N, C-alpha and C positions, 0 to 999 in steps of 0.2 A: 447570721454573721457568728463567725468564731471568736468565742471570748477570749480576751487579752489580758484580764487577771490584773489587770493596774489599778490602784488606787487614785484617785482624780484629787487634784488641789484646787482651791476656790480662792476667791477672791476677784477684783478686777485689776487685771494686770496685762499691759501690751505685751505680746510676746514675738519676737523677730522669727516668723514663719520658718526660714530655712537658717536663718543663723545657729541655731541649736546644732544643727550637722553640716558644719564646713572645714575644708581642710587645706592645708600644704601638705603634700605626702614626702617631705625628705625629713630625715632626722627628729619624727614624731614621738610625741606620747601621747597617751591615752588618758582620758578624762571622762568623768560623768557627763553626760550629756541629757539627762533626763531631770528637769528642774523638779523638785516636789515629791516626787514619785517615791523618793527612800529605796529604788531598787537598785542593784549592783550593776554596773556596765558589764554587758556582754559584748565581748571583741566581734566587730563584724555585725553588729546590729545595732546597739544603742553605743557607740563610742564618738568621739568626735576627736580628730587627731589636730594637732599644733606642733610646729615647730620650736623647740626652745629657744628662750630669749638668748641672743648672740649680738655681739657688737656689730654697729651697723656697717655696711658694706662702703668701701671706698667712695662709690657714687651718692651717698647720703651724707658723707661727712661735710659739717659746717652747717648742718640743716636741724633743727629742733624736731624732734618726736611730738605729735600733740598730747598735751596732757592726757594721763589717764585716770581712771577713779581713783580714791584715798581709802577705799574702804569697801563693806559691803551696803550695796542698796537697801534703802527703806523698803520691807515689807508691809507699810501700812498700805491699807486698802484705798485712803483718802490722804491727799495735801492736807496739811493740818492748817486750821484757820483759814480757808479760802472757802468761799462758795461762787459758783456760775451764775450768773444774772442777765437774764433776757430783758430789755428794755422795751417796755410798751410804746406805740406810736405817742410821739409828745413829750415823753419822758428824758430826762438827761441822767446819765448814769453819775456825773459829780453830784448832782444836786440830790440825786436820792441816798448815795451813801453819805452826804453828810447829814441828811436828817437823821440817820441810824447812827452817827457820831463812827462810821465807816471810811474806807477810802478806797479807790479804785488802783488795784493793782497793777491791772492790764485793761486797757478801754475796748471796748466790742470789736470784735474782728468780723470776718466773713458770714459767720454763722450768728452773727448779732449778740455773743453772750460775752460780756465783760466780767473780770474776776474780782470779786469784791472781799476784803480782809475782815473776818469776823472780830468784831469790837470786843476789846478787853472787858471781862465781866461777863460776857453773853456765852450760850452754847452755841453750837453750830447749829443744831435742832432748833433752839428756841429763836436764832438768828434767821433760819428759812421760813419759820413759822410768821414771823415779822414780815418779811418780804414777801410773802405769800397773800399777805392782805392789803397790801398796796397796789392801788388798780393803776398805778404807772411802772409795775414790773410785772411781763407776761409769763416769767417761768423761772424757778430757781432750783438749782440741782448740785449735789457736792461735787467738787474737782477731784473725779478719780484719779488716781496713781497709775499710769502705766509703765509696765516696764518688761524687758527681756529677759532670757537667762542668762546668767552671769557666765561668763566665758573667760578664760586666762588670756592675759595680755604677751604680747611678745614679737619682736622684728621676725616676720616670718620670710622665708624664701620662695620664691616664684619658682614655678615650673618652665620647663626647656618649651620652645614653641612649637606648636601643633604641626603634623606633616601635612596639613592642608586637606585629608580626607573629611568626607561628612561625617560629623560627629554621631555617636551613635545613638543620641537622643533625637537628634533631627531624623535620622532615617527612620526610627521607631514610629514616628507621627505621619510618615508619608509626607512631607514637607514638600510642597512645589518649590522649586527655583526659581522665586520672581522678587522683583525688586518692586515696592510698594511705592503708592506716592507719599508724598511730604505732607499733603493735605488730611491726611489722618493723625489725630493727635493721642498720644499716651502719657497719660499722667502717672508718673511713679511716686506712691507716697511710701518714702522710704529713708535711710538714713544721709538723704541727698545723694547726688551723681556726679563724677568727675568730668564735667561740663565744659570747663573754661579752664585757662591758664589765669591764675588769680594770687598776685602774693600780699596776705595781709600783713605781713611785717617782714622786717630783713632773712630773719632765719627759719621762716615757713612760707611755705609754696603750694599751691594746686594747679596740678596739670589735667588737661583734657586725656581723658582715657584714649589710648590706642584702640581703633576700632570704631570710635565713636566721633572720628574729624569728620566725616561725613554726613552726621547726624544732625539735621535741624533741631534747635532747642527754642523752646516757645515760654513765656511767662513764668521765670522760675522764682521759687519763693521758700524762705525758710522760715518756717514758725517757730522754731525752736529758738532760735537767735533773733527773731523779729528784723528780718533784713532780707535782700533780694540776692542773695549769693549763698544759694542752697548747696552747698559743696558737701562732698561726702568726707566726713574726717573718720569714718569707721571702714568700711569695706563692702558692706552689704547693696546698699544702694546702686553703685555702679554694676557690681556684677548683675544685678537685676536687668539694669537697662541695656546692659551688654546684649544677654539674651535675647531680649526685645529686639533692638535695634542694630546690633553690629554690624560693619560692611568689612571688618576686617578678616585675620585668619581665624577667628574664632566667629564664624557667621551667626545672625542672629536670627530668629524668626522670621521677622517681619522688617527687615533692611531697608531702608529709604523712609521710614514713618518719622515724625516728628516726635520729640521727647519732651514732656514738661516735667522738669524736677523740680519736687516739692517735697523739703525736707521737714519729718513729722517724729523723728526718731535722734537722739543724741549720738555722739561718738561712743557713750556706754550701750548704746541700743536701746535707751530708755526715751518713753515719751509721756503724752497725757492724752485722755480722751479729748479733749477741748483742739489739741492740737488736729489729730483725727478729721475732728468735725469740721473746723475751720479749712482743713486742706479740702476736705470734698467740697464744700461750697466754692473753693478758688478755682479748684479744677474744672468744675460744670461753668462758674461764670467767664471762665476763661477758653473755652471751647475745646475741653477734652473730649474725645469719642470714648475712651476706654481708661477707667481707672483700673490701675494694679496696685492691691493691697498686698504685700508678700510679708504679712503680719498678722497676728492675731491677739485676743484678750485671754484671760486665762479661762480654764475650761468652765468655770462657773460663776462666770461674768454676766451682770445683769443689764441688758440695755437701758439707758437713759431716754427720757423723750427726745433730748438733744441729739443723740446717735440716730434713733429712728427716724427723726425730721431730716437730718440730712441725708439719710440713704434714700427717703423719699423725694426729697428735691433732685438728687439726682437721677431716679429712676423715672419721674416726671417730665426730667429733660431729654429724657434717652439716651443715658449714657449707658455703657455696658459696665458694670462693676464686677471684677474679679479677686476672688481673696483666697488665700491659704485655708487649708481646713485644719493647720496646726500639727506639731510634732510630738505629743503626748503618748502616742501608742494606744490612744483610747478609743471607745466608743460613742464620742461625742465631737461633733464639728464644733468649732470655736468661733465667736463673733469676730468680725463681723460676716463671716462666711455663714453663720447659721440662718443670716436672714434670707427667705426665700427671694428676693429679688436681687442678689448676688450669687454668682457662679461659683459653688464651692469645688476647690479643686484638691484631690489629695494625689502622693506619691507614688510610682513604682520604680523598681532597679530591674537591670539584665537578671534572668535566670538559664543556665544552662539547659536545663531541662523542658522548661515551658514557654522558655522566650523571654516573659515578663513576669514579675509578680510584685504584688503590694510591697511597698517598702514598710519593714518592721516598725519604723516610727510614727507611719503617717497615722493620723485620727481617720476613722472611718464609721460613718453610721448612714442611717437613709436620706440625711440631709446632703449628703456628698452628690454632687452632678455629673462630676468627670476625672479620671485620673489622668496624669501626664508625668514622664520624666522626673524624677526628682535625684533619683539615682543612690549609690552609697558609697562614701569614699573608703571605706576598708576592704572592698572587694575589686576584684579584678577576673570576674567568671568569663568576660571573654575572650581572656586570654591576650589581650593586646598590650599589655604592658603597663596601661594607666590604670588608674583607680576608676570605677564605674561610677563617677559622678559628674557635675555637669560642668564644663570648662568653659570661662568666659573672662574677659577683662578686668580684671581690678588692681589694687596696689597691696605693697607691703603694709601690715598694721601699722599704724601708727606715721607711715610716712607716705601721705596721698600724692608725692612727687613722683614715685617708684613704681612705675607700672608694669606689669606682665600678667601673663595667663595664670587663672587661679582655680582651683577646684573648690567646689562645694556643693553640698547636698541637701535636699529637704524640701518641704511643701512651697516655701518660699520660690525654689527656682521652677516646680512645677507649675506654679501659680505663672510667672512670667512667660513660660512657656505657651499657657492657655490666651495670655494677652494677647501675644504676637497672631495665633490662631484667628482671634477673635477679629483681628485687622484685614486678616486675608478675606472672611465672609462679610466684614462690612463693604471693604472694595469691590466684593463681587454682587453687591445689592441687599445683601441680609438686612434686615432691621433688628434693632437692639431688642425687640419682643421676641422674633424667630430664633435667635442665638443661642439660647439656652438649650432649647429643645432641638435645635437643629445639630448640635454637638452631641447629645444624647443620642439622637436617631441615627448617627453616623458612626458612633463610637465601637470599637474593636472589641466585644464581648468575648470571644472565643479567645484571644491572646491573654486575658488576665481574669475572667471570671471563673470559680468552679462550677457553677451552673449557668451558661449563658441564656437559659430559658427564663430564667427568674431574677431579670436585673434589678438591684439595688437592695434586694435581701440581704447580702453579704456585706452592705455597708461601702461598696466602691462604686458605687454612681454605676452609669450606664457601661461603664469599661475604659478601656484605653483611648486617648483622643487620637483621632484619624483625621488629618485637614483634608486631604485629597479627596476621601470620601465626602466630607461634609459639603466641599465646593460643589462634588457632583451631583449630590443630593439637591444643592440649593439651584443648581444650573439647570437640573432638570424639571424643576418647578414643583418637586414633591417633600418642600420644608412643611414638617408639621405645624398646624394653626395651634398658637396658645389659647389657653382656657383660663378664664377668670373663676376660680373655684374658692367656695368658701364652706367652712367648717364650723359647726358647734360642739363643744366638747362639755359633758358634763360627767364627774366621777361619783361611783358610788361603792359600798363595801357589799358584794354580794356573800350572804351567809351561805355554809352547806353544813349539813348534818356533822355530828360526830359522836364516836362512841365514847369519849371521855365527857362524864356529864359537867366536868368543871371548865373544859375547854370550849372555846367560839373559836370556831375556823371560818374564814372570811376569804372571797377572791378580790383583790383590787380590781376593780373595773372602770371602764368609763365609755358610756353612750356617745358616740359619733354620729352626727347627722351630716350630709354632705349636699352640697347642690352648686349648680352655676349662679354668678354673682345675680344676672340679671335674669333666671331662668328656671328651670325645675330642679327637683331632687335627683341626684344621679341614682339609676337604678342599678348601675354595674361601676365596677372598679374595686381596686384593692388599697386599703388604707393601711399604710404604714406610719407607726409611732413609735414612741420611746417609754419605757417605763422607770422614772426617775427613781430609783433607789438604793440606799447604802453607797451614796455620793458617786453612783455609777447610772448609766443609761443604759438599759437592757431592750433590743428592739422588740415589738409588738406588733400584730399584724391581723387583720379582718377581711372579711370581703362584703361589700355593699350590696344589702338586699332593699328595696324599697328606699332608698334615699338613707339608710341609716347601718350600723353593726357596732359589736362590743368589741373594745380592746380589753384584755384581761391577762392580769399577771397570773403567778402561780399561787394557789390555795397557802394560806400562812394561820398559823395559831396565832390569835391575838389577845389571847389572856395567860397572865401567869399558872404557876401549880394551884392557886387559890381561887381563882375565877376572877381575877381583878384584870381587865382591860388594862393593856399596856398602850404607853403614849408612842404611838406609829403614825406615820406620814409617808405619803408616795405623791410623784408626780405624773401626770400623764401629758405628751404633746404629740401634735398629729404632725408629720414632719412632710408627707408627701401622698397624693393621692395618684396611684400607675392606673394609666388608662391606654391600653393597646401598646405596652413594654414602656412607657414615656412618665416620668416624674414630674407631675406638677406641684407646685407647691401653693397650699390653701391659704387663704387670709381669714384671720379669726373675726369672726362677730359675734356680737350679743346673743345670748337666747332671745327667743321672741315668743308670742304666743298671747294668748288671753289675759288682757290686764298688766301686762310686764311695763309698760311705758307709764302708765298710772301709777305702778308700785314703784319705781324708780323716781318718778316725779316726787311723790309723797316721802321718800326717804330723804332726798335731797332738800327739800324744804322744811323738813320736821327738825326743831330747833336741837332736839336730846340726841338727834342724830348727826350731828354736824360732824364731817370727817370721816364717816364711818365707811365701811367696805360691804360690800353686799357678799353674803356669804348663804349657801345652802345648806339647812340642817336637815339632814335624813335621820329621821326617829326609825326605831327597830319596828320592821312592820314586814306585812305579806304585800307587795305591788302586784298591782294586777298585771303589769308588761315584764317587770323584771324580777318576780320572784321575791323570796325572802331576804332582805336586806338587814343590815347592822346598822347600829347607831354611828353616825359620821356627820363631819363638817366639810363642805366643800367650798374652794375659794377659786374663781375662775380668774384667767387675764383677759381683761374688757378694756383695756386701756393699755397707756396712755393714750394712744390713737388708734380708733377704729382702723382694720384692715393691715395696721402696721406689723403685725402680731402673727407667728403661728399660734394655731390653738394650745394652749397651754391653762393647766388647772392642777390643783393638788386636792386630796382626801386624806382628812386625819382624824382618828379616833377620838372621841369627846374626853378621854382622860389626858390629852395634852394640856387642856385647860383646868384640869383639877387643881392645880396650884393657885388659883385665883379663884377671885369672889364673883361666882354665876349670878347675873342679876337676869333674872327671866321676866318679862312682863309682855301683855299683848298691847298691841297699837291697832285699832280697828282702821282699815282703810279701804275705801270704796270702790272695789274694781268690778266693774262690769254687774253689777249688783250682787255681788258677792265678798263675804269678809276674810280676809288673810291674815296672819297673825305674824308678829314679828317677833324675834327673841334677841335681845342684846347683851352682848358679852364684850368686856374691856379687859385687854391685858396690858397689864402695867408691870410685871414681873422683872426683875433683872435678870431670869433667866431667858428672856427674849431680846437680849442683846446682841445688836448686830453691828459688825463692824464698821465704824465710821459714824454710827447713827447713836450709839450709848442704846438705852432701855427701848425700845421699840412701845410705842402708845398706840395700838390700832383699836379700833371699835368696829366689831363685827356684827352688824345688823343682819341676822340670820332667818333666812324664810323658812319654814317649818312645814314642807309638803306633806306630812301627814295630820294634817289638823282632822277635827271631825268632820264626818261629811257633809254637816249643815253651813260648814264653813266657804265650801265651793271652789277651795282651791283647785284649779286645772293643772292635770300632766304637764298639758301644753305649754304653761309657761315656764316649766323648768327643763322639758326636754326637747321642746321642737316637735312634737308629734302631733299629728302623724305626719306632716310635711312640712318642708322649710317655707318660711316666708322671707326672701333674700332681696327682695326690694328696698328701695332707703326708706318706705315708711315701715319697716319693720323695725328700725333704730330707733335708740330712745334719743331723741333730737337734743332734750334740756339736760343731759346729764354734764355735769361741769366738767372740763378738762383734766382737771384735779381729782376726780373722784375715784375711788379705789384703784390708788396707787399708791407710793409709799411717799413721804414727805418731800422727797425730792425727784418724784415723777417717775420712778421706777416700776414697771408692771408689777402688781402685788405678788399673783401666786409664785411667779419665776424669783422675785426676791424672797419672798419665805423659804424657798427650797432651796435656791442658789447659796444665800449666805447663811444657810445653818442656822436660820432662827426657829424654823421647825425641825423636831426631830425627824431623823428618818429610820424607815424600820431595817432591820438586822436579820441576817437568817440567823443569829442565836443571840441571846440577850444575857448571858453571863449566868452566876449562880442564882441571881434573884429570881430568874424566869427561865431556870433551866428546861431545854427541852420544847421552847416556844419557836423553834424555827420552822422551815418550809416544812409542811406535812402532805400526805398523799391522801385525797378524799378516800372515805370511809367506802 
């Protein structure tokens, strides 16, 4: 995959998938469109066009514009003074809140979470710990702030009516001209939809969008304003709904289907994680067949248990979820699209030489499933006199009663196109489980990929969406069978010789073991992973042999000029297992093997390790199968819910812990007539401060796999060698759901890297450690 050279920003934030790149083409000015990147705008690539503010036309006189933001939105990761609380069976939110001198700011919604106010005189972290100890509380998490890129406001001009020709983006995907049944429901989770004529005040009016007059609407709900009128007060959601279902002059991909308007983003394109989670539950409970999420969290968002449970809820109900890969131009697909159960969509645009090419703004990584037209508002490469963008009905900014065709572009629009295609496949008899691989198997790789023989390696999924080819494949009975694949991952530092006596050179590595959920290890296939480093994620790959292989980065000098080990950390994730050219998204499971279950039980029950996190402490050693290893500490994502996470882990040098008081001791545990040892490390320094949590206080209970031979610690416990045990008996059944996660229930390894708690390795470390960047092996 080509390097994009963009720094990634981090924090929990919800980004409008296509709202970063949308336009009205007349009288436009250029504004930066890449939030947080610090990169200059390049016209034709990363620019957003807007008409300058002007007096409203005569048709808008007497109507008040919707209120706009008064200043810059807060960039805080979490909403201050709030926590989200799941009430256990038999509990009552008001009584629980009163017990802790708090109050309920919002009662439980469809997902079952209430908002509690943090009491005066209490910190958020201490309040979370207090609630977690209450048997009537099922779960507690922070209320993450979500936001979109800040875009200028102004009354924008609408474009002229289209000439009735089939739009380029529908022709590109080989869309059959078929009106679909209203029995299929697509939930549009967005800024709302212009779905009704509604006048909330004498001077404000919402109107039904042209082209949606014949569209059935069902179960509308507004989670932002907590009412049943999810009218669009921005523009974006109406555009998305039109792309999916319009029967007007700008035809949709799936005209005739029913739209479920669900508002999760406000007029400033901002929302919260709770709105999204509640909306997913609402959509499932009210009969959605497809959930369209043309939105994304920030690049380094770490999923909460709350979000993971909602995604599982929809997947178990057989709902197809489609989400935008994001518009950062990075090598990282954002959440929720990053979840393996959701179809991740990237964007392409016309190209006069190749036909199509990846849009410069689209995120791309091995986690991407499919690419669809997203367009580019700055170009007219096909020479038709119109921007190479997506044309659909919306309204003038701030004036939701003034409708007209509107050009927008981005992964948001590409996502809506794929959602419409999914309905065609459902109507033809495809199951929700078949559709992701069906889209991949029928994709047009030749029109988009530099090397069609190696799909997914360039980060653009299987290629360009081809609806007709997908239908033909399905109706011929050749739809590929989905495979339930699991993967275990454990990183280590492989030390290599150096000619410099003061230099220690190591290769960040990860042992990956892959198998079927209820079957054997896989003897073939390609593992596609990401090496998370320097606030970026770089693709790494390996070929399976006998069920396992090694993902490896570049050799790095991990010591300074005086031979001191530098504080460095890396993350590894497994994004896909490619079999016969199709990417299967693996589930993460815990390590298994001799004594593992007994060991985790003992850690859980030992009083001194309460709230601990399981780590693997590699001593410097000559390992029988891995070779010479440098000393390092590994932490895995094995929670908060088994099977809900991609395999992810971090490896860091022990010097990361040099600033804290290292308390090393041995705890004898009986595991199959052998003794293993634990090493305890408590991290209490302010250096480990994470956004919204303050100083992070984790206890790492570290297993030392390099103990004396008489201790009998088996490598199988740590690496899953020589084969996988993937059945239910291989999992630790007694592990508390709160074990090995942050205090608010986020998977620990992802949290350590995503929020910057762990320092990340750099190519260069400045004057203090000059020359400690990437090195070639001697």
